[in-house]
TORPA-4810 file (N, C-alpha, C, O; in nm, 3 decimals):
<nodes>
NODE_1_2.051_-0.898_4.985_2.078_-0.794_4.881_1.977_-0.666_4.899_2.004_-0.546_4.899_M
NODE_2_1.869_-0.726_4.911_1.774_-0.618_4.937_1.788_-0.505_5.043_1.736_-0.394_5.025_S
NODE_3_1.860_-0.536_5.153_1.912_-0.431_5.234_2.031_-0.351_5.176_2.065_-0.245_5.230_N
NODE_4_2.093_-0.399_5.066_2.224_-0.340_4.998_2.154_-0.233_4.900_2.172_-0.112_4.918_L
NODE_5_2.073_-0.280_4.797_1.994_-0.170_4.719_1.847_-0.228_4.709_1.805_-0.344_4.709_I
NODE_6_1.784_-0.101_4.699_1.630_-0.132_4.704_1.580_-0.049_4.595_1.598_0.073_4.589_S
NODE_7_1.501_-0.132_4.491_1.443_-0.053_4.359_1.298_-0.071_4.405_1.243_-0.181_4.402_F
NODE_8_1.240_0.040_4.447_1.115_0.049_4.468_1.045_0.165_4.454_1.116_0.265_4.444_S
NODE_9_0.908_0.183_4.452_0.859_0.323_4.465_0.910_0.406_4.595_0.938_0.526_4.585_L
NODE_10_0.920_0.339_4.714_0.981_0.414_4.822_1.102_0.505_4.794_1.128_0.608_4.856_D
NODE_11_1.171_0.454_4.693_1.285_0.542_4.695_1.299_0.607_4.558_1.408_0.645_4.517_N
NODE_12_1.190_0.619_4.492_1.191_0.692_4.346_1.275_0.819_4.345_1.344_0.843_4.245_A
NODE_13_1.275_0.899_4.445_1.357_1.013_4.458_1.506_0.965_4.452_1.584_1.022_4.376_A
NODE_14_1.542_0.873_4.521_1.693_0.822_4.507_1.734_0.762_4.361_1.845_0.789_4.314_T
NODE_15_1.657_0.695_4.305_1.658_0.644_4.180_1.674_0.759_4.077_1.760_0.759_3.989_L
NODE_16_1.572_0.869_4.097_1.574_0.954_3.979_1.694_1.069_4.011_1.725_1.154_3.928_T
NODE_17_1.744_1.060_4.116_1.860_1.124_4.171_1.971_1.075_4.089_2.028_1.141_4.002_A
NODE_18_1.997_0.950_4.123_2.097_0.893_4.060_2.114_0.870_3.899_2.220_0.864_3.836_S
NODE_19_1.999_0.861_3.859_1.983_0.834_3.710_2.003_1.006_3.669_2.061_1.024_3.561_A
NODE_20_1.972_1.100_3.725_2.011_1.243_3.699_2.185_1.242_3.663_2.251_1.260_3.560_A
NODE_21_2.214_1.216_3.788_2.374_1.240_3.815_2.464_1.108_3.691_2.577_1.122_3.643_F
NODE_22_2.394_1.023_3.673_2.414_0.927_3.539_2.441_1.013_3.410_2.542_1.023_3.341_L
NODE_23_2.314_1.074_3.400_2.289_1.136_3.271_2.407_1.236_3.264_2.496_1.222_3.180_L
NODE_24_2.408_1.342_3.358_2.521_1.429_3.374_2.659_1.396_3.356_2.741_1.471_3.301_G
NODE_25_2.690_1.244_3.419_2.826_1.210_3.347_2.854_1.165_3.261_2.973_1.149_3.235_A
NODE_26_2.746_1.121_3.173_2.747_1.081_3.021_2.791_1.192_2.932_2.884_1.195_2.852_I
NODE_27_2.694_1.292_2.965_2.676_1.439_2.908_2.847_1.501_2.897_2.905_1.539_2.795_I
NODE_28_2.896_1.496_3.029_3.004_1.537_3.060_3.153_1.466_3.039_3.266_1.515_3.045_N
NODE_29_3.114_1.347_3.015_3.220_1.261_2.972_3.223_1.247_2.810_3.313_1.182_2.757_A
NODE_30_3.143_1.296_2.750_3.133_1.319_2.607_3.246_1.395_2.547_3.309_1.373_2.444_S
NODE_31_3.258_1.506_2.647_3.376_1.606_2.608_3.353_1.684_2.478_3.447_1.738_2.419_G
NODE_32_3.221_1.687_2.433_3.192_1.767_2.316_3.262_1.892_2.334_3.312_1.923_2.442_R
NODE_33_3.268_1.979_2.211_3.305_2.098_2.236_3.269_2.205_2.285_3.337_2.304_2.313_K
NODE_34_3.125_2.182_2.300_3.042_2.249_2.361_3.045_2.263_2.507_3.046_2.363_2.578_A
NODE_35_3.047_2.140_2.532_3.072_2.093_2.687_3.224_2.172_2.752_3.230_2.254_2.844_V
NODE_36_3.315_2.127_2.686_3.435_2.203_2.723_3.451_2.334_2.723_3.533_2.387_2.797_R
NODE_37_3.372_2.404_2.638_3.369_2.538_2.605_3.284_2.615_2.738_3.312_2.726_2.782_E
NODE_38_3.179_2.529_2.787_3.112_2.588_2.882_3.174_2.569_3.033_3.138_2.643_3.125_Q
NODE_39_3.268_2.469_3.050_3.356_2.472_3.158_3.464_2.588_3.145_3.514_2.650_3.239_F
NODE_40_3.487_2.602_3.024_3.614_2.693_3.053_3.518_2.875_3.055_3.574_2.983_3.076_V
NODE_41_3.401_2.858_3.032_3.318_2.982_3.037_3.315_3.012_3.196_3.335_3.123_3.246_R
NODE_42_3.291_2.906_3.258_3.274_2.904_3.413_3.403_2.921_3.489_3.396_2.941_3.611_Y
NODE_43_3.521_2.914_3.428_3.639_2.935_3.518_3.713_2.807_3.531_3.806_2.800_3.612_G
NODE_44_3.685_2.719_3.467_3.743_2.570_3.488_3.845_2.548_3.357_3.826_2.603_3.249_F
NODE_45_3.931_2.478_3.379_4.001_2.428_3.262_3.905_2.329_3.170_3.806_2.269_3.210_P
NODE_46_3.958_2.329_3.042_3.855_2.240_2.958_3.817_2.093_2.972_3.712_2.036_2.943_S
NODE_47_3.935_2.043_3.026_3.936_1.898_3.067_3.882_1.866_3.207_3.885_1.749_3.246_W
NODE_48_3.823_1.984_3.299_3.749_1.954_3.391_3.621_1.862_3.387_3.571_1.799_3.480_W
NODE_49_3.579_1.873_3.242_3.441_1.807_3.245_3.442_1.668_3.255_3.343_1.601_3.283_C
NODE_50_3.583_1.612_3.229_3.596_1.458_3.282_3.606_1.434_3.403_3.572_1.324_3.445_W
NODE_51_3.659_1.537_3.496_3.675_1.513_3.642_3.519_1.513_3.676_3.473_1.416_3.735_I
NODE_52_3.435_1.623_3.640_3.323_1.621_3.680_3.232_1.497_3.642_3.136_1.461_3.711_T
NODE_53_3.268_1.442_3.535_3.186_1.309_3.473_3.220_1.191_3.597_3.136_1.125_3.657_A
NODE_54_3.346_1.188_3.614_3.375_1.086_3.697_3.315_1.102_3.833_3.263_1.005_3.887_I
NODE_55_3.319_1.233_3.899_3.243_1.268_4.023_3.086_1.244_4.033_3.023_1.209_4.132_L
NODE_56_3.039_1.271_3.904_2.894_1.246_3.879_2.860_1.113_3.872_2.762_1.072_3.935_E
NODE_57_2.931_1.034_3.801_2.941_0.881_3.792_2.936_0.817_3.960_2.842_0.756_4.012_F
NODE_58_3.043_0.847_4.010_3.060_0.799_4.153_2.930_0.818_4.243_2.879_0.733_4.316_I
NODE_59_2.885_0.950_4.223_2.760_0.965_4.302_2.663_0.914_4.255_2.574_0.891_4.336_T
NODE_60_2.645_0.887_4.156_2.519_0.794_4.102_2.541_0.667_4.152_2.443_0.592_4.161_A
NODE_61_2.655_0.625_4.188_2.667_0.482_4.199_2.661_0.467_4.352_2.621_0.362_4.403_F
NODE_62_2.700_0.569_4.424_2.710_0.583_4.578_2.566_0.596_4.620_2.527_0.535_4.719_L
NODE_63_2.480_0.678_4.544_2.345_0.709_4.591_2.233_0.582_4.597_2.128_0.582_4.662_L
NODE_64_2.276_0.491_4.523_2.193_0.346_4.492_2.236_0.249_4.592_2.166_0.150_4.614_I
NODE_65_2.340_0.269_4.653_2.391_0.170_4.763_2.362_0.208_4.894_2.431_0.301_4.936_L
NODE_66_2.279_0.160_4.969_2.231_0.210_5.121_2.329_0.240_5.191_2.324_0.350_5.245_R
NODE_67_2.454_0.151_5.214_2.553_0.197_5.297_2.634_0.322_5.269_2.701_0.381_5.354_P
NODE_68_2.621_0.355_5.149_2.725_0.487_5.066_2.614_0.604_5.021_2.635_0.705_4.953_T
NODE_69_2.502_0.564_5.074_2.414_0.683_5.019_2.441_0.817_5.082_2.471_0.903_5.000_F
NODE_70_2.439_0.849_5.193_2.488_0.974_5.266_2.611_1.037_5.214_2.625_1.158_5.229_A
NODE_71_2.716_0.957_5.145_2.854_1.016_5.085_2.793_1.056_4.951_2.814_1.169_4.907_I
NODE_72_2.722_0.973_4.888_2.695_1.015_4.754_2.598_1.143_4.769_2.617_1.232_4.687_G
NODE_73_2.499_1.160_4.860_2.443_1.282_4.885_2.509_1.381_4.882_2.487_1.472_4.802_A
NODE_74_2.620_1.382_4.984_2.697_1.482_5.001_2.788_1.538_4.888_2.816_1.657_4.871_V
NODE_75_2.826_1.439_4.819_2.915_1.458_4.707_2.823_1.514_4.586_2.875_1.597_4.511_L
NODE_76_2.725_1.485_4.569_2.606_1.521_4.463_2.583_1.670_4.494_2.587_1.756_4.406_G
NODE_77_2.555_1.698_4.640_2.534_1.828_4.660_2.639_1.928_4.654_2.618_2.044_4.618_A
NODE_78_2.754_1.882_4.691_2.892_1.971_4.664_2.911_2.002_4.515_2.936_2.116_4.478_C
NODE_79_2.897_1.895_4.426_2.905_1.929_4.309_2.811_2.038_4.243_2.846_2.131_4.170_I
NODE_80_2.687_2.005_4.285_2.584_2.111_4.241_2.591_2.255_4.262_2.584_2.350_4.183_M
NODE_81_2.615_2.244_4.434_2.666_2.393_4.469_2.760_2.448_4.405_2.746_2.564_4.365_V
NODE_82_2.869_2.381_4.383_3.009_2.444_4.302_2.967_2.472_4.163_3.033_2.553_4.098_A
NODE_83_2.849_2.407_4.103_2.810_2.456_3.944_2.720_2.565_3.966_2.718_2.650_3.877_A
NODE_84_2.646_2.581_4.067_2.556_2.681_4.093_2.641_2.819_4.113_2.602_2.924_4.061_I
NODE_85_2.751_2.812_4.187_2.825_2.924_4.212_2.912_2.959_4.109_2.934_3.079_4.088_V
NODE_86_2.970_2.863_4.038_3.035_2.903_3.912_2.949_2.984_3.812_2.981_3.086_3.751_A
NODE_87_2.828_2.912_3.809_2.738_2.977_3.699_2.704_3.129_3.750_2.707_3.227_3.675_I
NODE_88_2.675_3.133_3.883_2.646_3.270_3.913_2.773_3.370_3.911_2.755_3.491_3.895_V
NODE_89_2.871_3.329_3.925_3.010_3.416_3.918_3.022_3.453_3.771_3.076_3.561_3.745_R
NODE_90_2.981_3.378_3.677_3.003_3.420_3.563_2.871_3.483_3.486_2.862_3.510_3.366_A
NODE_91_2.768_3.498_3.593_2.644_3.588_3.549_2.559_3.514_3.446_2.485_3.587_3.380_R
NODE_92_2.556_3.394_3.420_2.513_3.329_3.309_2.391_3.249_3.367_2.378_3.128_3.349_D
NODE_93_2.306_3.322_3.433_2.182_3.257_3.524_2.097_3.169_3.452_2.036_3.080_3.511_F
NODE_94_2.088_3.186_3.337_1.989_3.096_3.248_2.028_2.950_3.262_1.943_2.861_3.258_R
NODE_95_2.158_2.927_3.278_2.197_2.799_3.328_2.174_2.728_3.481_2.206_2.611_3.502_H
NODE_96_2.125_2.799_3.566_2.097_2.764_3.690_2.014_2.635_3.697_2.042_2.545_3.776_I
NODE_97_1.912_2.629_3.612_1.775_2.524_3.657_1.859_2.385_3.650_1.846_2.309_3.747_P
NODE_98_1.933_2.351_3.556_1.989_2.211_3.563_2.068_2.183_3.704_2.029_2.085_3.767_P
NODE_99_2.144_2.239_3.744_2.234_2.204_3.877_2.112_2.204_3.995_2.096_2.118_4.082_P
NODE_100_2.020_2.340_3.969_1.927_2.340_4.089_1.830_2.226_4.094_1.785_2.175_4.197_A
NODE_101_1.805_2.193_3.977_1.704_2.039_3.985_1.798_1.934_4.049_1.765_1.869_4.149_V
NODE_102_1.908_1.923_3.991_2.008_1.817_4.045_2.011_1.821_4.204_2.002_1.724_4.279_F
NODE_103_2.027_1.964_4.243_2.044_1.976_4.399_1.914_1.914_4.481_1.914_1.836_4.577_L
NODE_104_1.802_1.977_4.409_1.687_1.955_4.477_1.639_1.791_4.462_1.581_1.735_4.555_L
NODE_105_1.667_1.730_4.350_1.671_1.593_4.377_1.727_1.517_4.484_1.669_1.428_4.548_L
NODE_106_1.868_1.568_4.501_1.927_1.508_4.617_1.879_1.532_4.754_1.887_1.450_4.845_V
NODE_107_1.829_1.653_4.763_1.754_1.677_4.882_1.650_1.610_4.895_1.635_1.570_5.010_I
NODE_108_1.555_1.576_4.809_1.429_1.491_4.797_1.473_1.362_4.841_1.416_1.314_4.939_A
NODE_109_1.584_1.285_4.774_1.631_1.154_4.818_1.661_1.175_4.968_1.610_1.099_5.050_A
NODE_110_1.730_1.260_4.999_1.793_1.232_5.138_1.671_1.269_5.242_1.687_1.237_5.360_S
NODE_111_1.568_1.326_5.210_1.457_1.354_5.278_1.377_1.227_5.319_1.327_1.203_5.429_V
NODE_112_1.376_1.133_5.181_1.282_1.022_5.157_1.362_0.921_5.228_1.299_0.833_5.286_Q
NODE_113_1.521_0.918_5.234_1.597_0.800_5.261_1.604_0.822_5.432_1.623_0.727_5.507_F
NODE_114_1.587_0.946_5.474_1.574_0.951_5.629_1.467_0.920_5.677_1.470_0.896_5.798_S
NODE_115_1.352_0.909_5.616_1.232_0.889_5.674_1.192_0.752_5.669_1.084_0.717_5.718_S
</nodes>
């Protein structure tokens, strides 16, 4: 079991990244009006928040499992790059920090995982 999931300070970046994606999934899955409006502002249909929530939940799960970590890292990075591109395209630069932090967490977890 320890080869499948490892909860230690050695993989704090992985656990932090996974927790961040889980939090993002919960927020997006709430489907609050403000969340749906933000997706529309960035050029997505209002229901896209639930698709994003599912993808973020899958990312959170994949990141904590050693055999699927790389898939989770790539999926998480793609989600965050897409979010950053959508925010830049909408010229809403004040919303760049959250996806940028998530992206940095995935990168830090990947560096830590590979060492």
